N, C-alpha and C positions, 0 to 999 in steps of 0.2 A: 734547289739547284742554283748555280750562279752563271753569269755571263762574262765577267771579267775579274781581274785581280782586286779591283777596288771594292768589290762587293764581299770579299772574304772577311770573315771575322776570325779572331784567334781561337785556337783549340780550347784554351781555358774558358773563353767567353761562351763558346758553344755549350760546354759542360755546365758552366755556372747558370746559364740562362735557360737551358733545356730542362723543364720540370718533368722529367720522365723516369726518375728513379735510378740514375746511374749509381748513386751512392758514393761513399768515400773512397772505395778501393780504386776505381778507375781514375778519379780526380787526383788522388794522391800520387799515382804513378805518373800522370802527366806533369804534375808539379815537381817530379824528381824524387819521390820517396816511395820505395817499395814497401808495401805493407803486408805483414804476415796475417794469416787468418787467426792466429792466436799468439799470445806472448808465451815465453817459456814458463813452465809450471814450477820449476825449481832452479836453483843455481846450476848452470851447465858445467860439465867437466870438459866438454869439447864444443867448439864453435862450428866446426866443419868436418867433413869426412871424405876420405878417398877409399873406394872399394876396388881392390885388385881381384877381379873375377877370373878364375882359372877354369875356362869352359871345358867340360867333359868329365871332371872329377879326378883330381890327383889322388894317388894312393897314400893313405895315412901311414901305413906300415913301411913305406919306402921313403918317407920324407921327414916327419916330425914325431912319429909314435913308434919307437923301436920295440920289438918283441923278441926277447931271447928265447922264449918257448917256441916261437915260430921257427927260429933257426935250429933249435934242438930237435924238433919233430918234423923237419923238412921231408916231404914225400910221404908222410904218414896220413892216414885218414883223419879228417876233422872229428874230434871226439865229442863235440857238442852239437845240438840240433841247430840246423840252419833256419833262417826265417821262412815263414810259410809262403811268402810271396817273393819269388826270385825273378830276375830279368831274363837271362838266357838259359840257365842250367835246368836240366831235367834228370830225373832218376839219379844215377850215381855220378853224373858229371859234376865237376867243380867241387869235389870232396877232398882232394889231396892238398895238403898244406904246402905253400910255396914260401920259402924263406926269402927275405929281401936280398937281392944281389949286391946291395950297397952297404958299406960299413957306416956305422954311426960313431960320432965322437962328441964328447962334452966340450962346450965352449963357454968362454966368459966367466965372470965371477959367479954367475948363477949355475953354471955347469949343466945347462939344458942340452940334451943330446940332439944333434942335427945330422941328417944324412949327408954323405959326401956329394950328393947331388947339388947341394946348396952351399958351396964354400964361402960365397960373398954374404949371403943372408946370415950365415953362421957368425960372422963378425959383428952382427947387430943383435945377437940373441939376448943381450942384457936389456934391450928395449922391448922385447916381445912378451906378450902374454899368450902362451900356447894353450888353446882350448882343445882338449882331446876327446870331448864327450858329446860332440854334435850328433844329432840324429834327426831323421825326417820320416816320411811315410810313403814316399813315392820312389820306386826303383827305376823309373824311366826318365830320360833326359828332359823331355818336354814338361812333364808335371813337376819334376824336382826343380828345374830352373825357374819355372813360374812361381813355385812355392817360395824359393829363396828370394826372388825379386818382389813378389807381390803379397805373399802370405797365403795364397790360394793356388793349388795345383790344377784346379779344374774350371774355375770361374774367372771372368775378366774383372780384375780389381785394380785399384791404383797401385803403382809401384812404390817401393820403399822410398825412392828418391822424390817421388811426387808428394808423399805424405810429409817428408822432411821439409821440402820447400813450401808446402802448404802451411806447415806449422811455424817455420822460422823465417820465410821470405829470403830475399837476397841482401847481401851487404853492399851490392853495387848495382844500381838500377840500370846500368848500361850492359849488364851481363845477366844471363839466366841464372836462376838459383841451382839448377840441376843440369849437368852436362854428362853425356855418355860418349866415350871415345871408342870407336871401332866396335859398335855393338853387333852381336850375332843377329843374323837375319832369320834364323829358324829357332826351334825349341822355345817358342813364346814370342820371338821376334820383337816387334814394336811394343807388345804388351809388357815386356820386361822393363820398359822405361816410360810407358804411357800413363796418363792420368785417369783413364776410365771415366767415372762420373764426377771426379773432381774438376774444377774449372781448368780449361786447356792451358792456361798460363803456367800450371804446375807440372806439365809433362817435361820429360827430359829433352834437351837439345842434342841431337846426334852430330858427332863429327866423324865422318868417314863411315866405313862399314867393314865387317869381317872379310878378310881376303884381299883387301885393297890397301896399298901402301899408305900408312897414315900421314906421312910427311907430305903427301900429295893431296890429301883430303881437304876439302873446303865445305863449309856449310852452304847448302844450296841457296843461290840468289843473294849471297852475302855482298857481292859486288854489284852495286846498283846500275841499272841501265839508264836511269834518268838522273837529272841534276837534283840537288837538294831542294830547290824551289819547286821543281816539278813534282817531287815526292810529297812535299807539303800539300800541294794542291790535290794530289791523289788521295792522301790521307783524309783531307777535309771532305772530299766527295764521298769516300767510304764511310766517314763518320756521319755525314748527313743521311746517307742511305740507311745506316744502322739505327739512327735516331727514328727515322720513319718506321722502320721495322719494329722498334721497341714500342712506339706509340700504338701500333696495331696489336702487339703481343707483349704487354708489360711483364708477363710471367716468364719470359725467355731469359733465364739467368745466364745462359751461355754468352749473351751479347757482351757483357762486361769483360769476360775472358777474351773474346775476340778483339775488342778494342785494346786491351792491355797487351795482347800478343803482337798486334800491329805496331804499337808504340815501342815495344821492346825490340822488335826486329829492326825498326828504323834506327834505334840507338846503337844496336850491335854492329852496324855497318862501319862505325868509326873505331870501335874498341877491339873487336874480336880478331880481325886480320893481323893486327900488331902482336896480339898475344900468341898467335900461332907461329909467329916468326921466331923460332927458337935459335936461329942463327945469331941473334943478338946476345945470346949467352956466351960466356968465355969459352975458349977452346978446352980449358981444363974441365969445366962443367960438362960440356958436350962429351968429352972423352970419358968422364966418370960414369955417365949414363950409357955409354957404349954406342954413341951415335956414329963413331968412326969404324965400327965393326959390322959386317953384314948380318951376323947372327943376332946381335942385340939391338941393331939400329931401330927396327920398327917399334918394339916394346919400349926401348929406351926413350924414343920420341914421345910415346904415350905418357910415360911416367913424368918426363920433364914438363910436358904440356899440362899435366894434372897439377904439378906444383905451381906453375905459373897461373893457372886458373884459380886455385884456392887462395893464392897470394893476393888476388885481386877481388876476392869477395864471393866467389862461387861457393855455395854451401856443400854440394855433393858432386864429386867427380867419380864416375865409374870408368875403370880401365879394363877392357876385356882382352885376355890372351886367348887366341884361337889360331893355332898354327896348323895349317893344312886341314885335311878333311877329318882326321882322327882326333885332333887336339889332345886333351889329356885322357881320352877314352881308349885306353890300351887293353882291349880284349885279347890282343895278341901282340907280339913283338914289344913287350914292355922294356926289354933290355936296350932297345935302340931308341924308342920314342920318348920314354920318360927323361932320359938324359938330354935329348935334343930340346924338349920343352923347357927343362930346367936351365939349360944354357941360355936360352932366349930371354928368360925373365930374371935370373939370379942377380946378375950385376946391376941391371936397371933398378930393381926393387931395393937393393942395398944402397945404391946411390940416392934414391928417393928418401929413404929413411935418414941417411946421414945429412942430406941437404936440408931436409925439414928441421932436423935437430940443430944444425949449424945456424940456421936462420931464425931460430927461436919459435918455430911454428909447430913442432911436434907435440909440445905440451898441450895445445888446445886443438890439435888436428887428430881425429881418430882414423887410423889406417886399418882396414880389414882385408885379410887375404884368405882365399879359399874357393872351392868349387861347389857344385850343387849336391854332391855326395862324395863318398870315398870309394874304395875298392875292397874286394874280398881278400882275406888272407889265404884263400885257396886258389889254385891255378885253374883257369878256364881251359879245359881240354878241347882242343880242336885237332883237325887232321893235319894242319900246317906244321912243318918242321920248326917253325918259329913260334910254336904255341907256348908262350911263357907270359900270357896276359892274365888279367884279373877282371872279374865281373863287377857290376855295379853293387855298391853297398851303402844304402842310406841309414843303416842301423847303428853305425859308429864311425865317425870320421873326425878329421882335424881341421880347424881354422885357427888363425892367429890374429891378434890385434896388437897395435902399438900406439903409443901416445894417447891423447884424449882422455886422460884420467884413469887408465887401466894400470894394473899392477905390473910394472916392468920386471923382466927377468923371472917370470913365474909360469907355472904349469897348472891348469885348472881341469879337473875331471880326468877320467880314465876309461879306456876300453878294457875288455877282458884280456886274458893273457895271450890270446891269439890276435887281438885287434879287430874282432868282428862286431861286438855289441858295446854300446856305451853303458857302463855299469856304475860309474861314480860321478856325482854332480852332473847328471844328465842334462843336456841343454838342447831342447827341441828348437827348431827354426823359429817358432813363435817366441820362445824365450830369448833367442838371439835378437829378434826384432825389438822386443820389449827392452832389452838391455841397451841396444844401440840408441833407441829413442831417449831412454833415461840419461845416458851419457851426454846427449845433446840438449838436455834440459826439458824434455817432453815426457809427460805421463801417458803411456800407451793406452790407458783406460779413459783418459780425458780427451785425447786427440781423436775426435770423431767428426764425421760428416753425415748429415741426414740426407738419405736418398731413398726414394720409393717407400717412404713411410718407416724407415728403419735407420738407426744410427750405426754407421759402419766405422771400423777402425782397422789398422794394419794387422793387428793380432787377432781379429775377430773376437771370439769369446775366450781366448786362451792367453798364455804368456805370463811368465814370472821373470822378474828382473834378477839377474845373477850378480848380486852384490859382492860375491866372493872374488870377483875379478877386479874390483875397484881398488885403486891405490889408497 
């Protein structure tokens, strides 16, 4: 402990002189260098990633996977066996085919068909790699959302963003490697961006929360209550207490993470508030993202903030769209809710893709769009007169990628003629994770962390890289 300022020593001196095993990671951070747990395993195609998460599960047959047979047989009974495990449907419920209420049209030189729900994204179709063969194993939101984000639908595991930041570190030591904007507070909640048994420095930093206007959101305690000199004194006191703790318990590996987290929080105070000030962007840019329109303002702000963050060295930014209580989960009233959801995200996403491309960032930025699962091609029959919804479908759904070394203007995989099951070039969520890591220069089989006597990884004991989507 100390009694006055003259007795203080520098943070560097404390770490250099204290022979208590802090190691290189904490010291390197104090000296201004963010160190990853590993270097890339091969030449990366992407340096960073933006994940546009559509909470609730968009319908693949109404967005990017048109099915003429579905239109032809509208109202007829599904002629193939349904999955053994269904979410809502029992007996003869949910067996009648429901044609998409929206028309598809081919766009761009690639001629990829896109639903009229997305007229803006359709103009970017030549930059997309549309993956129509995703499949998972959990028909419930909670398990499926956790599976998408962490690789496990039942156990607490590090999130995908935590694994990426663990493997790659940050390009800017004044910002976290992993930021999540407006994350959902349920269906996995903080576990969707948590670090679990990885050091805490690799967990996602949340900005805002679902249901709260993002332009008003601030990271908690980002505005200091104390002066910089007072904060230095506080950090020194905390560091000395941590040192004493470490001397008593040298095996406590979480201590280094706590030290690094405190250092990062201190540095973020000067860098992050300015990044959140999107008003510094031109009026043209703000209008392109839809910040001047009530419908697109919130998600437009998220997308613009994501671009500003990755531009400054953040490795992974997750942007969550969750509009209202039903989000993309249209068990009923599909005709009203899917168009509303699409209007909120269509223009901002297109603006993001075009902005990244114009700035020369799209080539090495991987953009991923999608939800935790898709929807059934059959109608979910309810008593409501607005019964035109679809049930959960993890057995075949669509996501798309752009930039980051993927094959632009292409379609990968396919579902059956009704859009129920992935049948061609099937891509399980484990395969998706393996492919994402590969694009970022990481071998999913080598990116491991030893915990509880076992080497863990994002893909567990599964995962095949889908090289067919690479440019």
